[in-house]
N, C-alpha and C positions, 0 to 999 in steps of 0.2 A: 631477511625478514620475509615471511610468507603471509599472504592474505588469508584471513579467517573467513570461513563461510558464515553467513548469518544464521543464527539459531532459529529454526522454524517455530512458528507460533502454533499453539494448540487451538482447537475450535473454541474452547472455553476462554482463552485469552482474547481471541478475536471478538467473541460475544461481549466481553467486558470493556472493549474500547469505547472511548467517548465518540461523539458525533463526527469529529474531524481529527485527523492525526497528521503528523509530519510525514514527509516522503519516506524516510528511512524506516519508520514503523510499518508503513504500507508495504515497502519493499521486503521487509522481514517476513510479513505475513504471506507474501507471494513468492518467497524464496528467491529474491532477485538481489544481486550484489549492488553495492553503492554506485560504482561507476556506471553500470548498466542502467540502474534506476534513474540516475540523473540524465543520462543520454536519452532514455525513452521519454522522460518528462519534458525535456527540452525540445524534442521533435514532435511531441504530441502522440507518441505511440505507447505510452504507459498503459497497462491492461485495464485501467479504470480511470474515471475522470480525475484530473488534477487541476487544482486552482493555484494560480500564481498570486500570492499576497505579498506585496512589496517585493523583497528579494528572496522570498521563501516559497516553497511548494507546500500546499496543504491538500490532503486527500479526504473527501467525505467518506465515511465508513460505509454508508449505504451502497456506494458504488464498489467499494472494496469487497464487501460481503457478496455482492452480485458476481463480481469477477471470480470469487472463490467458490461460487455455487452454493453459498450459504443463505441466500435471501429467502425469506419466508414467503410461501405462496399466499397470494391475496384472494379474499373472497371465498 
């Protein structure tokens, strides 16, 4: 059995995300695999802020967009 690479997200898909997503959705947008995503989240090295809610990781999309260079300029 071989591991499948996550299917990358388009800019339009990222723009349509809700305010907060699960870790795997954020990892897909960043083109990071499952094992690496969880390892980075656990050590605090994920490319954008990650919240631990109970036993799950949640990623605010504003930070995800910033990490992807898609944040809108202010002012």
